[in-house]
N, C-alpha and C positions, 0 to 999 in steps of 0.2 A: 110412672115410667116402668115398663116391663117388657116381657118378650112379645107382647102384642104388637110390637115392632118399633124398632128403633129408627136410635140415632141412625178482625172483626175485623188517624190513619197513619199508613206511616203518616200520621196527620201532618200534612204539610212538611214532607221531608225538605221541600224547597224552603220552608220556613227555617229549617235548621241549617241549610247550606250557607256557609260563609260565617257561621257564628264561631269565630276564632278556632276553626278546625275541629270543633266539637262534634260534628256530624258529617256523614258522607253525603254526596249528592244523591238526589232521588233517582232511582233506577227501577226498572221492572224487577219483579221477583225472580224471573228467569235469568236476567242479566246478573243479578246479585248472587244467585246460586252458582252461576258459571265462574264468578270471581271468587267464590269461596266465602262470601259474606253471609251473615245471618239473614234468613228469610222468614217472613210471616208464616204461621201455620195455616192449615186449611181452615180452621175455625176462625182465625183472625182475618183471613182474606174475605170472609163474607161481610165484614164490617162496612165496606164501601157500597154495598147494595142500597137501593132506595129505601126499603122498609126500615132497616136499622138506623139510617140517617134521620128518617122522619121520627122514629121513636125517641132518639136522642134530642132532636130539636124541640119536639112537643113536650118534653119533660124538663128542659133546661139543662140536661146532662151533656149537651153538645159542647159546652165549655170545658168539660173535665179534661179532655185530651190535650187541648192547647195549654191549659194551666199546668198540666203535668210535664209537658215538653219544656215549658219555660223553666220549671223548677229543676228538672233533670239536667238541663244543659248548663246549669250553674254549678254542678258538682265537679270538683277537681281531684277527687279520689274515690276509691271504692267505698270507703267509710262514709263519706258525704252522700254518695249515691244511695247507700243502704238506708241512711237516716231519712232521706227524701222519700224513698219507696215506702218505708214503714209508715211515715207520717201521712202521705197522700193516699196510700191504700186504706189505712184506718179511717181517714176522713171520708173516703168514698163509701165505705160500709155505713158509717154513721149518717151520712147524708141520705142514703137510700132508706135506712130505717126511719129517720126523722120524716122524710117525705111520706112514707107509707103510713105513718102514725099521725099525720096531720100537723107536724111541727114545721115551721118555716114556710117559705114560699113554695108553691106548687111547681113553678118553673114553666108552666104551660097547661094545656087543656087535657093532657093525658091523665087518666085516672091515677090517683095517688097510690092505689093498691097495686099498681103495675110493677112486676119484677124485672121487666125487660130493660129499662134504662141502666140498672146496675150491671146486668150481663154485658151489654154492648159497650158501656163505658169502660168496664174492666178490660175487655178485649183490646180497646184502643190503647190502654196503658201497657198491657203485656206486649203488644206489638211494638210500642215505642222502646221498651226495654230490650226486646229481642233484636231489634234492628239498629239500636243506638251504637255509634262508633265514637266514643269519647276521645279527648285528646290524651288521656292517660291510658296506660295499659289495662285492659279488662279481659281477664282470662275466661275460658269457658265455664269453669267451676264458679267463678264470681258472678258471671251473668246468670247462671242457673240459680245461684243463691238469691240474687235480686228478684228473679221471677218467682221463686218459691215464697219469699217474703211478701211479694205483692199479692200472690194468690191467697195466702193465709190471712193477711190483714184485711183484704177487701171482701172476704167471705165471713168475717166475724169470728174466725177461729182463734184469734188472739184477744178477743174482746168479751170473753165469757166472764161475767161478774155476778157472783151470788152474795147476798147478805150473810153475815155470820150466823152460825147455828143458834147463837144466843137470842136472836130475834124471834125464833120460832117459825120463821118463814120456810116453807118447803121448797124444794128445788126440782125443776123439770127441765130437761134438755130435749130440744127438737132439731132435726136436721131437714134440709130441703135440697133441691137440685136446680141446676141451670135448665133453660129451655133445651130441647133436643129435637131430632128429626127436622132440622132446619133446611135441608135440601128439599124436603117435601113441601114445607110451608115456612118461609123465613119469618113470618109474622108471629110465630108461635110463642106462647107464654107458658110457664110451668107453674101451676098453682101451688106446688110445694115450696117453690122459691118465694112466692108471694106470701105464703103462710109464715115462712121464716122471718121476713121483713115485718109483717104485721104483728107478730107475737113477741119478737125479741125484746126482752126487758120488761114485758108486761106482767101483771099479776092477776091470777084468777082466785076466786074464793072457793074453798073446799070445806068439807065437813070437819076437817082437822085444822082449819085456818087458811091463811093466804099461802099461795104458792107462786114463786117467780119463775117465769119461763125465760130461758136463754136459748138462742137459735143460731145455727150456722148453716152454710150451704156448701155443696160439693160440686165439682165439675162432672160432666158426663164424658169421662175419658178412662179407658181401661188402664193405661199406664200409671196414672196417678193412684189408682186403687192398688195396683200391683206394688207400687212403691210405698204403700202403707199410710196414705193420707188419712184414712178413716181411723185406724188404730192410733196414730200419732195425735189426732185431734181429740178422740174420745177417751183414751186411756187415762189421762189425768183427772177426768171428771166423773166417769161412771161410778167409782167408789164413793163419790161425794154427793151424788144426786139421789132423789127419791123416786124418780120415774123418768124414762126416756122414750122417745118415739122417733124412729126414722120415717120420713114421709116422702112419697113420690106420686107422680101421676100414673093412674092405672087404667081402669076400664071405663067405658061410657056409662054415665048415669048412675054410678054407684060408688060407695066407699067399701073397701075390703080391709078387714083385719087379717093379715096373712098368718095362718097358723104355723106353717113350716117353711123353712128356707133351705135351699139346696146348694151343695158345694160344686156347682157347675156353671161355666161361662158358655153361653150359646153362640157367640160369634157375631151378633148383630153389630154393624158399624157404629162407632161412637161419633162424637162431634168433630173429630179429626178424620173421620172416615176410615178409621183403623178397626180391624176386627180382632177378636181374641176368643179362641175356643179351647176348652180344657178345664181341668180342675182349678178352682179358685186358688191362686197362689197365696199362701199364708205362711207365717213363721211356724216352725215345728210341724211340718206336714205329716210326720209319722203319727201324730196324735190327732189329726184333723178328722172330724166326723163328717159323714155324708149329709147329715141333716142337723139343723138346730131348730128350736121352737120358741114361739112367743111366750112371754110371761105377762103380757097385757091381759086385763080382765075382759076378754073378748065377749063372753056371754052378757055381761052388763052393758057393754058398748052397743051391741047389736040389738038389744031389747029396749034400750032407751030411745026416746025421741030426741035426736040431736040436730035435725034439720030436714030439708026437703028431699035429700037424696037417701035412698035406703042404704043401710050398712049391713054387711054380711061377715059371718065367720067363714073365711075362705080356706078350705082344707085340701083342695085338689093339688096334686103334684104329678110329675112324670118321672118314673123310675125305671131302671133296669133291675128286675127282680133277681134275688140271689139265685145263682146257677143258670141265668139266662143271658142273652146277648141283645135282646130287642127291647126298646123302651115301651112302657105301658103306662097309660093314664090311670091314676088312682084317685077317685073322687074323695075318698076318706082319709087320704094321707099315705105316707110310705109304709112299706112292709119291712119286717126285720131283715137286715143284711143286704138291703137293696142299695143300688148306686144311683145317685141323683142325676137327673137330666133337666128338670125344672122344679123349682120350689113353687110355693103358692104364688109368689110374685114373679114367676117366669124364670128366665135365665139371663137377664140383662143386668144393668147396674143397680136397679132397685132391689132385685133379689140379692145382689152381691153386698150392698150396704147393709141389708137386713141380716144376711149371713155373717158378715164380719162383725157387726155390732153385737149380735147375740153370742157369737163364738167368744168375743172378747169378754162379754159379761160372764160367760161360763168359766173361762180360764182365769178370771179374777175371783172366782168363787162366789159369784153374786146371783147365781141362777135362782136360788130359793128366797132371796131377799130384795131383788131389784126388779120391779115390773118394767118390762121393755119389749119392744117388738116393732113391727112395721105396719104402717097404715097407707093404703093406696087411696088417693083421691079420685073423683071422677075426672075423665078427660075434659079439659077446658075447651069448650066449643064456641065458635063464632055464631052469630045470629043467622037466621034464614036470609038468603040472598047475599051473604058475605062469606061464602065458603070456598070460593075459587081463589087459590093463592096468587094466581097471575093477575087478577083484576080486583081482588078484595081490598077493603080498607083495613088499616092496622088495628082498629078497634070498632066496637059498636055497643049499643046499650045492653044487648043480651050477653055479650062477651064479658062486660064489666059486672053485670048482675051475677052471672055464673061464678066468676072469680070471687066476688064478695061473699056469696053464699057458701062457697067451698071453705073460705077462710073462717067464716063464722061457725060452720059445722065442725071443722077440725078443732076449733077452740072448745066447742061443746063436748066433743069426743074426749079431749084431754081432761075436761072438767069431770066427766063421768068416770074416767079412769082414775083420776085423783081421789074423787069421792069414795071409790070402791076400795082403793089399795092403801092410801096414805092414812096413817094413824098417828 
């Protein structure tokens, strides 16, 4: 996911109507807004379209929303609601990971490797919380807290578990993203999210012994990043891991290890169709650098045979040179004193997660000891004859093969990185 261009019911509100006054009658989003009632986000409103409903049905995740509504309407206090949200959000993440890794029922004929059921099921749950009108008083701050807990638990952010150091098992942290550019093609899957589900809790063998991978995902929304979701999630773990990689979907037909990350938001719309342009907002902006760099072993990664897609050490950035006002493309990286306009990963949220993670690494004093950086996967493409969003199927054999190959190759890239850096 990069600057190559960007960026779910109120399930049966009728089902909720009449349940001891715990929910409001179903109304249109416009009517609810006019009444001052909570309304679904742009992202959540896409959930009712045909493709998301088919994805949920063909994976067995179509039951998630109804089950959550049933649980939520049993809450008689904020504390009870919070417990339900944490429990059901965590269960959604574990269910998605188990499905991706071949545990339990498949739930349907959709490939187990598919990241989309988790995405759309989560949006059904967040929409339920956002529009829920319980019989007890629920303030705006409490509702926001419930939404925050649901986001964090259903993304694996509260489920990171490493063995003790006494076991000798090394620790790797991987991040992925939600699907995006959904108004262009609502069928889209994000291979980085599929990678996170496929690798979470797995172990790879390295020259220095086994290494356990823990994975999380992040939303494609500018505001969440501005509010510090990346730093809050990663800060407790970066000092404790041996290697980390942020991952997103990038260019067609290739992997890229992004050498340099830039401190600039380019403004492309996110999954809520909100834009943001300007310097990436971080804590202590007075000491914020324009550029951060990877500490992944990029030379070893790009020279190894990791899979069918070529891998590149990607060095190009766009900068405003010192003393100038116009942006310039620099194939070899930034020049001294320049101002960032695009990192190697562009100026969208993939560049931003790379910048935030590497800046956090450096501010924690880990630049020289923690290998970490950003890897862009190939764009996940549908097969020939299935490229029209208006008439295409939600999956096809080539689409599945491409995603499986990307997952396998990212695992190989992590193995090479671990072989090279972990001692």
